Legacy VTK file of the C-alpha trace (Angstrom):
# vtk DataFile Version 3.0
C-alpha trace
ASCII
DATASET POLYDATA
POINTS 128 float
27.611 -148.295 15.717
27.387 -144.997 17.446
27.208 -144.597 21.202
23.555 -143.485 20.874
22.632 -146.677 19.046
24.292 -148.760 21.759
22.486 -146.847 24.499
19.119 -147.288 22.749
19.792 -151.010 22.297
20.698 -151.405 25.966
17.521 -149.580 27.004
15.429 -151.815 24.734
17.046 -154.991 26.070
16.516 -153.895 29.688
12.875 -152.997 28.976
12.222 -156.303 27.199
13.892 -158.192 30.058
11.761 -156.374 32.633
8.590 -157.168 30.678
9.563 -160.846 30.468
10.297 -161.041 34.199
6.941 -159.403 34.976
5.091 -161.900 32.766
6.883 -164.838 34.384
6.071 -163.521 37.858
2.424 -162.967 36.879
2.108 -166.478 35.475
3.456 -167.841 38.745
0.813 -166.128 40.919
-2.230 -165.789 38.635
-3.963 -167.665 35.886
-5.001 -165.893 32.700
-8.510 -166.971 31.701
-10.601 -166.226 28.639
-14.037 -164.629 28.705
-16.092 -167.874 28.793
-14.095 -169.166 31.777
-14.343 -165.767 33.474
-18.119 -165.678 32.957
-18.629 -169.218 34.238
-16.712 -168.556 37.456
-17.648 -164.980 38.282
-20.695 -165.980 40.346
-18.429 -167.870 42.757
-15.678 -165.271 42.953
-14.933 -161.676 43.834
-14.817 -159.712 40.596
-12.525 -156.721 41.002
-12.193 -153.926 38.450
-8.806 -152.302 39.086
-9.408 -149.289 36.834
-10.016 -145.845 38.281
-13.549 -144.771 39.291
-14.369 -142.751 36.152
-13.811 -145.614 33.664
-15.564 -147.987 36.093
-18.613 -145.688 36.239
-18.659 -145.448 32.436
-19.094 -149.218 32.228
-18.012 -152.348 34.056
-18.710 -156.064 34.233
-22.026 -156.715 35.956
-21.336 -157.597 39.611
-17.813 -156.165 39.672
-16.470 -154.113 42.544
-14.153 -151.167 41.953
-10.832 -151.290 43.804
-8.534 -149.074 41.729
-4.959 -150.284 41.567
-3.828 -146.836 42.721
-5.543 -147.491 46.086
-5.074 -151.241 46.324
-2.135 -151.077 48.743
-4.437 -149.381 51.242
-7.606 -151.405 50.574
-6.557 -154.931 49.535
-7.659 -156.209 52.993
-11.282 -155.678 51.898
-10.817 -158.514 49.404
-11.412 -161.921 50.953
-8.622 -164.499 50.804
-10.984 -167.479 51.025
-12.695 -166.778 47.676
-11.221 -166.688 44.178
-10.297 -163.201 42.977
-11.132 -162.317 39.372
-9.266 -159.219 38.230
-9.652 -157.115 35.138
-8.777 -153.722 33.734
-8.828 -152.249 30.239
-6.133 -154.685 29.054
-4.053 -156.657 31.590
-1.354 -154.254 32.820
-3.010 -153.091 36.048
-4.450 -156.549 36.709
-0.950 -157.996 36.539
0.315 -155.465 39.080
-2.703 -156.098 41.320
-2.176 -159.872 41.123
1.454 -159.501 42.177
0.424 -157.279 45.097
-2.308 -159.673 46.254
-0.026 -162.708 45.970
2.555 -160.896 48.077
-0.113 -160.616 50.788
-1.105 -164.284 50.728
-3.878 -164.491 48.132
-3.659 -167.738 46.215
-6.618 -168.043 43.823
-6.092 -165.152 41.432
-7.420 -165.022 37.885
-7.016 -162.323 35.248
-9.349 -161.692 32.305
-7.119 -162.477 29.332
-8.112 -159.733 26.893
-9.374 -157.204 29.420
-12.565 -155.199 29.570
-11.983 -153.570 26.183
-13.032 -156.822 24.488
-15.647 -157.958 27.014
-18.864 -159.092 25.356
-20.795 -160.188 28.461
-23.209 -158.235 30.625
-22.143 -154.776 31.728
-23.482 -152.000 33.886
-23.026 -148.252 33.903
-23.145 -146.324 37.153
-25.553 -143.437 37.309
LINES 1 129
128 0 1 2 3 4 5 6 7 8 9 10 11 12 13 14 15 16 17 18 19 20 21 22 23 24 25 26 27 28 29 30 31 32 33 34 35 36 37 38 39 40 41 42 43 44 45 46 47 48 49 50 51 52 53 54 55 56 57 58 59 60 61 62 63 64 65 66 67 68 69 70 71 72 73 74 75 76 77 78 79 80 81 82 83 84 85 86 87 88 89 90 91 92 93 94 95 96 97 98 99 100 101 102 103 104 105 106 107 108 109 110 111 112 113 114 115 116 117 118 119 120 121 122 123 124 125 126 127
């Protein structure tokens, strides 16, 4: 094995380890739910789209509020702690980060849309 192969392998192992740790942390603070469960609970929860404004305006889940992950550190206080928080983004990457941030600040009922908005088949809305 060459030194370059060893370095690449080390980088891959570190990356895979980081991904695994992130998934374990996410599963500790949030519950992944499928679309039917998300739809049945969204009327009793705060639905937060953590994508940026442009993708949100192009289409979002009906009733969702836009709190982009990039601004969440400054605006998470606008999300109530006494109601469940339903998070989604295009897949689950930003939702995972948002869930970890919210849990750090004392939020306990956090749910993430399992397959993200890209596979959402429920009602949507486009902003004018």
